[in-house]
C-alpha positions as CSV (number, residue, x, y, z in Angstrom):
1,X,-19.1,-32.1,8.9
2,X,-17.4,-34.3,6.3
3,X,-13.8,-35.6,6.9
4,X,-11.5,-37.7,4.7
5,X,-10.9,-41.2,6.0
6,X,-7.3,-40.6,7.2
7,X,-8.4,-37.5,9.2
8,X,-11.4,-39.4,10.7
9,X,-9.0,-42.2,11.9
10,X,-6.7,-39.5,13.5
11,X,-9.7,-37.9,15.2
12,X,-10.7,-41.3,16.6
13,X,-7.2,-41.8,17.9
14,X,-7.3,-38.5,19.7
15,X,-10.6,-39.3,21.3
16,X,-9.3,-42.7,22.3
17,X,-6.2,-41.2,24.0
18,X,-8.4,-38.7,25.8
19,X,-10.8,-41.4,27.1
20,X,-7.8,-43.5,28.2
21,X,-6.4,-40.6,30.2
22,X,-9.8,-40.3,32.0
23,X,-9.8,-44.0,32.8
24,X,-13.2,-44.1,31.2
25,X,-13.3,-47.9,31.0
26,X,-12.9,-48.2,34.8
27,X,-15.6,-45.7,35.4
28,X,-18.0,-47.5,33.1
29,X,-17.3,-50.9,34.8
30,X,-18.0,-49.4,38.2
31,X,-21.2,-47.7,37.2
32,X,-22.5,-50.7,35.4
33,X,-21.7,-53.1,38.2
34,X,-23.5,-50.8,40.7
35,X,-26.5,-50.4,38.3
36,X,-26.9,-54.1,37.8
37,X,-26.9,-54.8,41.5
38,X,-29.3,-52.0,42.5
39,X,-31.8,-51.9,39.6
40,X,-31.8,-55.1,37.7
41,X,-30.8,-57.8,40.3
42,X,-29.0,-61.0,39.6
43,X,-31.9,-62.8,38.0
44,X,-32.7,-60.1,35.5
45,X,-32.4,-60.8,31.7
46,X,-29.1,-60.0,30.0
47,X,-28.4,-56.2,29.6
48,X,-28.7,-54.7,26.2
49,X,-26.8,-51.8,24.6
50,X,-29.8,-49.5,25.3
51,X,-29.6,-50.4,29.0
52,X,-25.9,-49.5,29.1
53,X,-26.6,-46.1,27.4
54,X,-29.5,-45.3,29.8
55,X,-27.4,-46.2,32.8
56,X,-24.4,-44.0,31.6
57,X,-26.6,-41.1,30.9
58,X,-28.4,-41.4,34.2
59,X,-25.0,-41.4,36.0
60,X,-23.8,-38.3,34.0
61,X,-20.8,-40.2,32.5
62,X,-21.6,-39.1,28.9
63,X,-22.0,-35.4,30.0
64,X,-18.7,-35.6,31.8
65,X,-16.8,-36.9,28.8
66,X,-18.2,-34.3,26.5
67,X,-17.5,-31.5,29.0
68,X,-13.9,-32.4,29.4
69,X,-13.1,-33.0,25.7
70,X,-12.2,-29.4,24.7
71,X,-11.0,-29.1,21.1
72,X,-10.6,-25.3,21.2
73,X,-7.9,-25.5,24.0
74,X,-5.4,-26.9,21.5
75,X,-3.0,-24.8,19.4
76,X,-4.3,-24.3,15.8
77,X,-2.4,-26.1,13.1
78,X,-2.4,-25.9,9.3
79,X,-3.3,-28.4,6.7
80,X,0.0,-27.8,5.1
81,X,2.0,-29.0,8.1
82,X,1.3,-30.1,11.7
83,X,2.1,-28.3,14.8
84,X,5.6,-28.9,16.3
85,X,3.8,-30.4,19.4
86,X,3.8,-34.1,19.9
87,X,0.1,-34.5,19.6
88,X,-1.7,-33.0,16.6
89,X,-4.2,-30.4,17.7
90,X,-7.9,-31.2,17.5
91,X,-8.7,-28.0,15.6
92,X,-6.9,-29.6,12.7
93,X,-10.1,-31.5,12.0
94,X,-12.7,-28.8,12.7
95,X,-14.8,-28.0,9.6
96,X,-13.4,-24.7,8.2
97,X,-16.8,-23.4,7.2
98,X,-17.9,-23.5,10.8
99,X,-14.7,-21.9,12.1
100,X,-15.3,-18.4,13.4
101,X,-12.5,-15.9,13.3
102,X,-11.7,-13.8,16.3
103,X,-14.2,-10.9,16.7
104,X,-13.0,-7.3,17.1
105,X,-14.9,-4.3,18.4
106,X,-15.9,-1.9,15.6
107,X,-16.2,1.9,15.9
108,X,-19.8,2.6,14.9
109,X,-18.9,6.0,13.7
110,X,-16.4,4.8,11.1
111,X,-16.8,2.7,8.0
112,X,-14.6,-0.4,8.1
113,X,-13.4,-2.9,5.5
114,X,-13.1,-6.4,6.9
115,X,-10.5,-8.3,4.7
116,X,-10.4,-12.0,5.3
117,X,-7.7,-14.3,3.8
118,X,-9.2,-17.8,3.5
119,X,-6.2,-19.9,2.5
120,X,-4.0,-20.1,-0.5
121,X,-3.4,-22.5,-3.4
122,X,-1.2,-23.2,-6.4
123,X,2.1,-22.3,-4.6
124,X,3.7,-24.8,-7.0
125,X,7.3,-24.1,-5.8
126,X,6.2,-25.9,-2.5
127,X,4.4,-28.8,-4.2
128,X,7.0,-31.3,-3.0
129,X,7.5,-29.6,0.4
130,X,7.9,-32.5,3.0
131,X,5.5,-32.4,5.9
132,X,7.6,-31.2,9.0
133,X,8.2,-33.7,11.7
134,X,7.1,-33.0,15.3
135,X,9.4,-30.4,16.8
136,X,11.0,-29.6,13.5
137,X,11.4,-26.0,12.4
138,X,10.1,-25.4,8.9
139,X,9.9,-22.5,6.4
140,X,6.9,-20.3,6.9
141,X,4.8,-17.7,5.0
142,X,3.8,-14.4,6.6
143,X,1.4,-11.9,5.0
144,X,1.8,-8.2,5.7
145,X,-0.8,-5.6,4.8
146,X,-0.7,-1.8,4.6
147,X,-3.7,0.5,4.0
148,X,-3.7,4.3,4.5
149,X,-1.1,4.2,7.3
150,X,-2.6,1.1,8.9
151,X,-0.3,-2.0,9.0
152,X,-1.1,-5.6,9.8
153,X,0.7,-8.9,10.0
154,X,-0.6,-12.5,9.9
155,X,0.6,-15.4,11.9
156,X,3.3,-17.4,10.2
157,X,2.1,-20.7,8.6
158,X,4.2,-23.5,7.2
159,X,5.1,-23.2,3.5
160,X,3.0,-25.6,1.4
161,X,1.3,-25.8,-2.0
162,X,-1.9,-24.8,-0.2
163,X,-0.8,-22.7,2.8
164,X,-3.4,-22.4,5.5
165,X,-3.3,-18.6,5.7
166,X,-6.5,-17.9,7.7
167,X,-6.6,-14.3,8.9
168,X,-9.0,-11.4,9.3
169,X,-7.9,-7.7,9.1
170,X,-10.1,-4.7,10.0
171,X,-9.3,-1.6,8.0
172,X,-10.7,1.8,8.6
173,X,-12.0,3.7,5.5
174,X,-12.4,7.4,5.8
175,X,-11.4,10.7,4.3
176,X,-8.4,12.4,5.8
177,X,-8.9,15.8,4.1
178,X,-11.5,18.6,3.8
179,X,-12.7,18.0,7.4
180,X,-14.5,14.7,6.6
181,X,-12.4,12.6,8.9
182,X,-15.1,12.3,11.5
183,X,-18.0,11.6,9.0
184,X,-18.8,8.1,8.0
185,X,-17.8,7.5,4.4
186,X,-20.6,6.8,1.9
187,X,-20.3,4.8,-1.3
188,X,-19.4,7.9,-3.4
189,X,-16.8,9.0,-1.0
190,X,-15.2,5.6,-0.8
191,X,-15.2,5.3,-4.6
192,X,-13.0,8.4,-4.7
193,X,-10.5,6.7,-2.3
194,X,-8.1,5.1,-4.8
195,X,-5.6,3.9,-2.2
196,X,-5.0,0.1,-2.7
197,X,-4.4,-2.5,0.0
198,X,-0.7,-3.3,-0.3
199,X,-0.1,-7.0,0.4
200,X,3.4,-8.4,0.9
201,X,4.2,-12.1,1.3
202,X,7.4,-13.0,3.0
203,X,9.0,-16.4,3.3
204,X,11.1,-17.2,6.4
205,X,13.4,-20.2,6.2
206,X,14.5,-22.3,9.3
207,X,17.6,-20.1,9.7
208,X,15.4,-17.0,9.9
209,X,16.5,-15.7,6.5
210,X,13.6,-13.8,4.8
211,X,12.7,-13.7,1.2
212,X,10.3,-11.4,-0.6
213,X,7.9,-13.7,-2.4
214,X,5.3,-11.2,-3.8
215,X,4.1,-7.6,-3.6
216,X,0.5,-7.0,-4.7
217,X,-1.7,-3.9,-4.7
218,X,-5.4,-4.9,-4.2
219,X,-8.2,-2.6,-5.5
220,X,-10.8,-3.3,-2.8
221,X,-13.6,-1.1,-4.3
222,X,-15.5,-4.0,-6.0
223,X,-17.1,-4.5,-2.6
224,X,-19.0,-1.2,-3.1
225,X,-21.2,-2.9,-5.7
226,X,-21.9,-6.1,-3.7
227,X,-25.6,-6.3,-2.8
228,X,-25.0,-7.5,0.8
229,X,-21.7,-5.7,1.3
230,X,-19.7,-8.9,0.8
231,X,-17.6,-10.2,-2.1
232,X,-15.0,-12.8,-2.6
233,X,-12.1,-13.0,-5.1
234,X,-9.1,-15.0,-6.0
235,X,-5.9,-12.9,-5.9
236,X,-3.1,-14.1,-8.2
237,X,0.3,-13.2,-6.7
238,X,3.2,-12.6,-9.0
239,X,6.9,-12.9,-8.3
240,X,9.3,-10.1,-7.8
241,X,12.4,-8.8,-9.7
242,X,13.2,-10.9,-12.8
243,X,10.2,-13.1,-12.0
244,X,7.7,-10.3,-11.8
245,X,5.6,-11.8,-14.6
246,X,5.6,-15.4,-13.1
247,X,2.6,-16.4,-10.9
248,X,3.7,-17.7,-7.5
249,X,0.3,-18.6,-6.0
250,X,-3.3,-17.6,-5.3
251,X,-4.9,-16.2,-2.2
252,X,-8.6,-16.5,-1.5
253,X,-9.8,-13.2,-0.2
254,X,-13.2,-12.1,1.1
255,X,-14.1,-8.4,1.6
256,X,-17.0,-7.1,3.8
257,X,-18.1,-3.6,4.7
258,X,-19.1,-2.6,8.2
259,X,-21.7,-1.1,8.6
260,X,-23.2,-2.3,5.2
261,X,-24.0,0.4,2.6
262,X,-27.6,1.5,2.5
263,X,-27.1,2.2,-1.3
264,X,-24.6,0.3,-3.3
265,X,-23.0,1.4,-6.6
266,X,-23.3,-0.5,-9.9
267,X,-20.3,-2.4,-11.3
268,X,-20.3,-0.1,-14.3
269,X,-19.8,3.0,-12.2
270,X,-16.8,1.3,-10.4
271,X,-15.3,0.1,-13.7
272,X,-15.7,3.6,-15.2
273,X,-14.0,5.2,-12.2
274,X,-11.1,2.7,-12.4
275,X,-10.7,3.3,-16.1
276,X,-10.6,7.0,-15.6
277,X,-7.9,6.6,-12.9
278,X,-5.8,4.4,-15.2
279,X,-6.0,7.0,-18.0
280,X,-5.1,9.8,-15.6
281,X,-2.1,7.9,-14.3
282,X,-1.0,7.0,-17.8
283,X,-1.3,10.6,-19.0
284,X,0.7,11.8,-15.9
285,X,3.4,9.3,-16.6
286,X,3.5,10.3,-20.3
287,X,3.8,14.0,-19.6
288,X,6.6,13.4,-17.1
289,X,8.5,11.2,-19.5
290,X,8.2,13.9,-22.2
291,X,9.5,16.5,-19.8
292,X,12.3,14.2,-18.5
293,X,13.6,13.5,-22.1
294,X,13.7,17.2,-22.8
295,X,15.4,17.9,-19.5
296,X,18.0,15.2,-20.2
297,X,18.8,16.6,-23.6
298,X,19.4,20.1,-22.1
299,X,21.6,18.5,-19.4
300,X,23.8,16.8,-22.1
301,X,24.1,20.0,-24.0
302,X,25.8,21.7,-21.1
303,X,28.8,19.4,-21.2
304,X,29.4,16.2,-23.2
305,X,31.0,14.5,-20.2
306,X,27.6,14.5,-18.5
307,X,26.7,11.4,-20.4
308,X,28.9,9.3,-18.0
309,X,27.5,10.8,-14.8
310,X,25.2,8.8,-12.5
311,X,22.0,10.7,-13.0
312,X,19.2,8.4,-11.9
313,X,15.8,9.7,-12.9
314,X,13.9,6.4,-12.9
315,X,14.3,3.2,-10.8
316,X,12.5,-0.2,-11.1
317,X,10.6,-1.5,-8.1
318,X,10.1,-5.1,-7.0
319,X,7.2,-5.5,-9.4
320,X,9.3,-4.4,-12.4
321,X,7.6,-1.0,-12.6
322,X,9.7,2.1,-13.6
323,X,9.0,4.9,-11.2
324,X,10.6,8.3,-10.7
325,X,13.2,8.1,-7.9
326,X,11.5,11.0,-6.1
327,X,8.5,8.7,-5.5
328,X,10.6,6.4,-3.2
329,X,11.0,9.3,-0.7
330,X,8.3,10.8,1.5
331,X,8.1,12.7,4.8
332,X,8.0,9.9,7.3
333,X,7.3,10.6,11.0
334,X,8.0,7.7,13.4
335,X,5.9,9.0,16.3
336,X,7.4,8.0,19.6
337,X,9.3,5.0,18.1
338,X,12.4,7.0,17.4
339,X,13.7,9.9,19.4
340,X,15.8,11.8,16.9
341,X,17.8,11.8,13.6
342,X,20.7,9.8,15.0
343,X,18.5,7.1,16.4
344,X,16.8,6.9,13.1
345,X,20.1,6.4,11.4
346,X,21.0,3.7,13.9
347,X,17.6,2.0,13.2
348,X,18.1,2.0,9.4
349,X,21.7,0.6,9.8
350,X,20.3,-2.4,11.8
351,X,18.3,-3.5,8.7
352,X,20.3,-6.1,6.7
353,X,22.1,-5.4,3.5
354,X,21.3,-7.6,0.5
355,X,21.5,-7.1,-3.2
356,X,18.6,-8.3,-5.4
357,X,19.3,-11.9,-6.4
358,X,20.2,-12.7,-10.0
359,X,19.3,-16.0,-11.6
360,X,22.3,-17.4,-13.4
361,X,24.8,-14.9,-12.0
362,X,26.1,-11.9,-14.0
363,X,25.9,-8.2,-13.3
364,X,24.0,-6.8,-10.3
365,X,20.3,-6.5,-10.9
366,X,19.0,-3.2,-9.8
367,X,15.8,-3.3,-7.7
368,X,14.5,-0.5,-5.5
369,X,11.9,-1.8,-3.0
370,X,8.7,0.0,-1.9
371,X,8.8,1.0,1.8
372,X,6.6,-1.8,3.0
373,X,8.4,-4.5,1.1
374,X,11.8,-3.3,2.5
375,X,10.5,-3.1,6.1
376,X,8.8,-6.5,6.0
377,X,11.9,-8.2,4.6
378,X,14.1,-6.3,7.1
379,X,16.9,-6.1,4.5
380,X,17.6,-4.5,1.2
381,X,20.2,-2.7,-1.0
382,X,21.9,0.6,-0.3
383,X,19.2,2.5,-2.2
384,X,16.5,1.1,0.1
385,X,18.4,2.1,3.2
386,X,19.1,5.6,1.8
387,X,15.5,6.4,0.8
388,X,14.2,5.2,4.2
389,X,16.8,7.2,6.1
390,X,16.1,10.3,4.0
391,X,12.3,9.9,4.6
392,X,12.9,9.7,8.4
393,X,15.3,12.7,8.4
394,X,12.7,14.7,6.5
395,X,10.2,13.7,9.2
396,X,12.5,15.1,11.8
397,X,12.5,18.5,10.0
398,X,16.0,18.2,8.3
399,X,16.7,19.3,4.7
400,X,17.6,15.8,3.5
401,X,18.5,14.4,0.1
402,X,19.5,11.0,-1.3
403,X,22.8,11.2,-3.1
404,X,23.6,8.8,-6.0
405,X,27.2,8.3,-7.0
406,X,30.1,6.0,-6.4
407,X,32.5,5.0,-3.7
408,X,35.8,3.2,-3.8
409,X,36.6,1.2,-7.0
410,X,33.8,3.1,-8.8
411,X,31.1,1.0,-7.1
412,X,27.7,2.6,-7.5
413,X,26.3,3.7,-4.2
414,X,23.6,5.8,-2.5
415,X,23.8,7.7,0.7
416,X,22.0,10.7,2.4
417,X,23.0,14.3,2.7
418,X,21.6,17.0,5.0
419,X,22.1,20.7,4.5
420,X,22.2,22.9,7.6
421,X,20.9,26.5,7.9
422,X,24.5,27.6,8.5
423,X,25.6,26.1,5.1
424,X,27.1,23.0,6.6
425,X,26.9,19.7,4.6
426,X,26.7,16.4,6.4
427,X,26.8,13.0,4.8
428,X,25.0,10.1,6.5
429,X,26.0,6.5,5.6
430,X,22.7,4.6,5.9
431,X,24.4,1.2,6.1
432,X,26.5,2.0,9.2
433,X,24.9,5.2,10.7
434,X,28.3,7.0,10.4
435,X,28.2,10.8,9.8
436,X,30.8,12.8,7.9
437,X,31.1,16.6,7.7
438,X,31.9,17.6,4.1
439,X,34.7,20.1,3.7
440,X,35.3,20.8,-0.1
441,X,38.7,21.3,-1.5
442,X,39.4,24.7,-3.1
443,X,40.8,24.0,-6.6
444,X,41.9,27.6,-7.0
445,X,44.0,27.6,-3.7
446,X,47.8,27.9,-4.0
447,X,49.6,24.6,-4.4
448,X,51.2,24.8,-0.9
449,X,48.0,25.8,0.9
450,X,46.7,23.2,3.3
451,X,43.6,21.4,2.0
452,X,41.1,19.3,4.1
453,X,41.4,15.6,3.7
454,X,38.0,13.8,3.1
455,X,37.0,11.5,5.8
456,X,34.1,9.9,3.9
457,X,34.3,7.0,1.5
458,X,32.4,8.7,-1.4
459,X,34.2,9.4,-4.7
460,X,31.6,10.9,-7.1
461,X,28.1,12.3,-7.0
462,X,25.8,12.5,-10.0
463,X,22.5,13.7,-8.6
464,X,20.6,14.4,-5.4
465,X,16.9,14.1,-4.8
466,X,14.1,14.0,-2.2
467,X,10.3,13.8,-2.4
468,X,10.0,17.3,-4.0
469,X,13.3,18.0,-5.7
470,X,15.6,16.4,-8.3
471,X,19.0,18.0,-9.1
472,X,21.8,16.8,-11.4
473,X,25.4,17.8,-10.8
474,X,26.6,19.9,-13.7
475,X,29.9,21.1,-12.1
476,X,33.1,20.5,-14.1
477,X,34.1,17.6,-11.9
478,X,31.7,15.2,-10.1
479,X,34.3,14.4,-7.5
480,X,32.7,14.8,-4.1
481,X,35.7,16.5,-2.5
482,X,35.5,19.2,-5.2
483,X,31.7,19.7,-5.2
484,X,29.9,22.7,-3.8
485,X,26.5,21.6,-2.5
486,X,24.8,25.0,-2.9
487,X,21.7,23.5,-4.5
488,X,20.2,27.0,-5.3
489,X,23.1,27.7,-7.6
490,X,21.7,26.9,-11.1
491,X,25.2,27.0,-12.6
492,X,26.3,24.0,-10.4
493,X,23.0,22.0,-10.1
494,X,20.4,21.6,-12.8
495,X,17.0,21.2,-11.2
496,X,13.9,19.6,-12.5
497,X,10.7,21.7,-12.3
498,X,9.0,20.9,-9.0
499,X,5.6,20.9,-10.7
500,X,6.9,18.3,-13.2
501,X,7.9,16.1,-10.4
502,X,4.5,16.4,-8.8
503,X,1.9,18.0,-11.1
504,X,-0.8,16.4,-9.0
505,X,0.2,18.5,-6.0
506,X,0.0,21.7,-8.1
507,X,-3.5,20.6,-9.4
508,X,-4.7,19.8,-5.9
509,X,-3.5,23.1,-4.4
510,X,-5.1,25.2,-7.1
511,X,-8.3,23.2,-6.8
512,X,-8.5,23.7,-3.0
513,X,-8.0,27.5,-3.5
514,X,-10.7,27.7,-6.1
515,X,-13.1,25.7,-3.8
516,X,-12.5,28.2,-1.0
517,X,-13.0,31.2,-3.4
518,X,-16.2,29.8,-4.8
519,X,-17.6,28.9,-1.3
520,X,-16.8,32.5,0.0
521,X,-18.4,34.0,-3.2
522,X,-21.7,32.0,-2.6
523,X,-21.6,32.9,1.1
524,X,-21.7,36.6,0.1
525,X,-24.7,35.8,-2.0
526,X,-26.4,34.2,0.9
527,X,-26.5,30.6,-0.4
528,X,-24.8,27.5,1.0
529,X,-22.4,25.3,-0.9
530,X,-22.4,21.5,-1.1
531,X,-19.7,19.7,-3.0
532,X,-19.9,16.4,-5.0
533,X,-16.5,14.9,-4.9
534,X,-17.4,12.1,-7.3
535,X,-18.7,14.5,-9.9
536,X,-15.5,16.5,-9.5
537,X,-13.4,13.5,-10.2
538,X,-15.3,12.6,-13.3
539,X,-14.4,16.0,-14.8
540,X,-10.7,14.9,-15.0
541,X,-11.4,12.8,-18.2
542,X,-12.8,15.8,-20.0
543,X,-9.9,18.1,-19.0
544,X,-7.3,15.5,-20.2
545,X,-9.2,15.2,-23.5
546,X,-9.2,19.0,-24.0
547,X,-5.4,19.1,-23.6
548,X,-4.9,16.1,-25.8
549,X,-7.0,17.8,-28.5
550,X,-4.8,20.9,-28.3
551,X,-1.7,18.8,-28.7
552,X,-2.9,16.5,-31.5
553,X,-5.9,18.1,-33.0
554,X,-7.9,14.9,-32.4
555,X,-10.8,14.7,-30.0
556,X,-11.2,11.4,-28.1
557,X,-12.6,10.1,-24.8
558,X,-15.7,12.3,-24.9
559,X,-18.1,9.3,-25.1
560,X,-16.8,7.8,-21.8
561,X,-17.0,11.2,-20.1
562,X,-20.6,11.7,-21.2
563,X,-21.6,8.2,-20.1
564,X,-20.0,8.7,-16.7
565,X,-21.8,12.0,-16.2
566,X,-25.2,10.5,-17.2
567,X,-24.7,7.8,-14.5
568,X,-23.6,10.4,-11.9
569,X,-26.6,12.7,-12.5
570,X,-29.9,11.2,-11.2
571,X,-33.1,11.3,-13.2
572,X,-34.9,14.7,-13.0
573,X,-31.6,16.5,-12.4
574,X,-29.8,18.9,-14.7
575,X,-26.0,19.1,-15.3
576,X,-24.1,22.1,-16.4
577,X,-20.3,22.4,-17.0
578,X,-18.0,25.2,-18.0
579,X,-14.3,24.5,-19.0
580,X,-11.7,27.2,-19.3
581,X,-8.0,27.3,-20.1
582,X,-5.1,29.3,-18.5
583,X,-1.4,29.5,-18.7
584,X,-0.8,30.5,-15.1
585,X,-1.6,29.0,-11.7
586,X,-3.0,32.0,-9.8
587,X,-6.3,31.0,-8.3
588,X,-7.7,34.5,-7.8
589,X,-7.0,35.6,-11.3
590,X,-8.5,32.5,-12.8
591,X,-11.6,32.7,-10.7
592,X,-12.2,36.4,-11.5
593,X,-11.7,35.7,-15.2
594,X,-14.1,32.8,-15.1
595,X,-16.8,34.8,-13.5
596,X,-16.8,37.2,-16.4
597,X,-18.5,34.5,-18.5
598,X,-22.3,34.4,-18.0
599,X,-22.2,30.6,-18.3
600,X,-19.7,30.2,-15.4
601,X,-21.5,32.8,-13.3
602,X,-24.7,30.9,-13.8
603,X,-23.0,27.7,-12.5
604,X,-21.3,29.4,-9.6
605,X,-24.4,31.2,-8.4
606,X,-26.8,28.3,-9.1
607,X,-29.8,28.2,-6.8
608,X,-32.4,25.4,-6.6
609,X,-33.2,22.1,-5.1
610,X,-30.4,19.5,-4.3
611,X,-27.7,21.8,-5.8
612,X,-24.3,20.1,-5.9
613,X,-21.2,21.9,-7.1
614,X,-18.0,20.5,-8.6
615,X,-14.7,21.9,-9.7
616,X,-11.7,20.2,-11.2
617,X,-8.2,21.4,-12.1
618,X,-5.6,19.7,-14.3
619,X,-2.1,21.2,-14.5
620,X,-0.1,20.0,-17.5
621,X,3.7,20.7,-17.2
622,X,6.0,21.4,-20.1
623,X,9.7,22.3,-20.3
624,X,11.0,25.6,-18.9
625,X,8.2,25.8,-16.3
626,X,5.6,26.4,-19.0
627,X,2.2,25.0,-18.1
628,X,-1.3,24.5,-19.4
629,X,-4.0,24.8,-16.7
630,X,-7.5,23.5,-17.4
631,X,-10.4,24.2,-15.0
632,X,-14.0,23.0,-15.2
633,X,-16.8,24.4,-13.0
634,X,-19.9,22.2,-12.9
635,X,-23.2,21.8,-11.0
636,X,-26.1,19.4,-10.9
637,X,-29.5,20.3,-9.5
638,X,-33.1,19.0,-9.5
639,X,-35.3,20.7,-12.0
640,X,-38.3,22.4,-10.3
641,X,-41.1,23.7,-12.4
């Protein structure tokens, strides 16, 4: 163990204080006096240092000192700042390479990812951070993690240029669908799990005010190519909001798989997979943008005044990424933490209200936070409260929507609306948990007829949305008291195509139906069916290329697809694929039509050694609910002579 001089002197001082408390000097004098009298006599030669040490060891004094000097009993501290206690803890000086993190029991039937954070560096904003005095409360960093519905939090550590974030998190990695939840995930299965580890860093100042420092999505799959199942990396954290392109610091991260993989993947396979996913995401975003532009043009053609309505299709998150507003809402079940919708509204209202900070003043900066960032910071804007409350109400089975409009003085605002089965409309103010029953005014009623007075503070509404619907208000007036919230009435509310909002869900549903039909067909033939999920995923690139060629007349991306297939098909195996195009989403019609081709029938009915089947569906949405559906059936098998 190597220590800098100043730390070595502090360690000596701690040991000196400990020996003084034990009155070690008195014990040594007593033992030596007795030893001299009994063993050496008065006429013996002067005692040497070796004689002293032998006498102390014989009497057990050395063992007693070492037994009572427990470094591990102290509270850990960080290099960035000492503990508030009067005496600095001894673990401050323990060699970090020898420090063992707390062990956790591991389920041997599940594959786990052990993520260790081994400190930070280059947090330059805290370069001049003064070292806190004993007993002084200082600003702290806390790291939050979320991975596939698993949430973790680190211990707070003092803010510093090199914060001593030393934590280990055990994440379960397994498939949630297709009945594979109880089976240990292999390398191929884990490669198809594209869920990142969401890391959120929060700063808490001495007055307990929290600040969102960074929000980072970590792709952990590089560990699948590590020979020993371990890999280390430096994660550069970027700021949020207007500083989303500015680095704020670096975290040293180590990843380890338990149990280790028996067969690892090559880095090229992982890079190819990640490249295909990026292309797929980019293509999905491009198609939705094309549809959204066409939808907006149609909306403006209905009435010129629609140009001024608050119709919010996209919103920017804390990382400066434009996302469809529907992606901020999901069905969220709180388990036993919340008992009902009204308690959920009370919970959301307890979270603080804070607008995104703007450097230099000026107009309000719009920033919608991801769910984890909002919950970790425990405060956010009205849009963050509304999307969280809507998600919780959907989890309780209500027909809930986020409303975007204005309140008094034309201030932009967001709140939640629920529609009852009896036609009732209820507004939920997510900032206060107040509920308002909406009673619309009848503009055609006689002048002297009594009209209901609105009890809510809302003035106009431009659009409503949830996780699977987006509707713009196309009524003559967007005043809330005049609006009729019959969302099925296309004359009052212009809806976006549900498939355009989530073409991935349409593709997945059709693909699952085709898998079931193919499995049943092979069962009738007396042959079993084994699927290759990784091979199915690789087919996406080809289907995207086919649609792009139909649009532009240019073929591209075929080289990467062929290279990926060659890597996925072992030596001595044969690959066959059959693509087909439809303009409908009926699985039975598509499967029956496909079987009429002898090439497809040969794949579906394939027999042989190590037969693995794959099917992939891509649904490309266009305006007016038009769609292009591409399906590819494929198989690989060992060639037997």
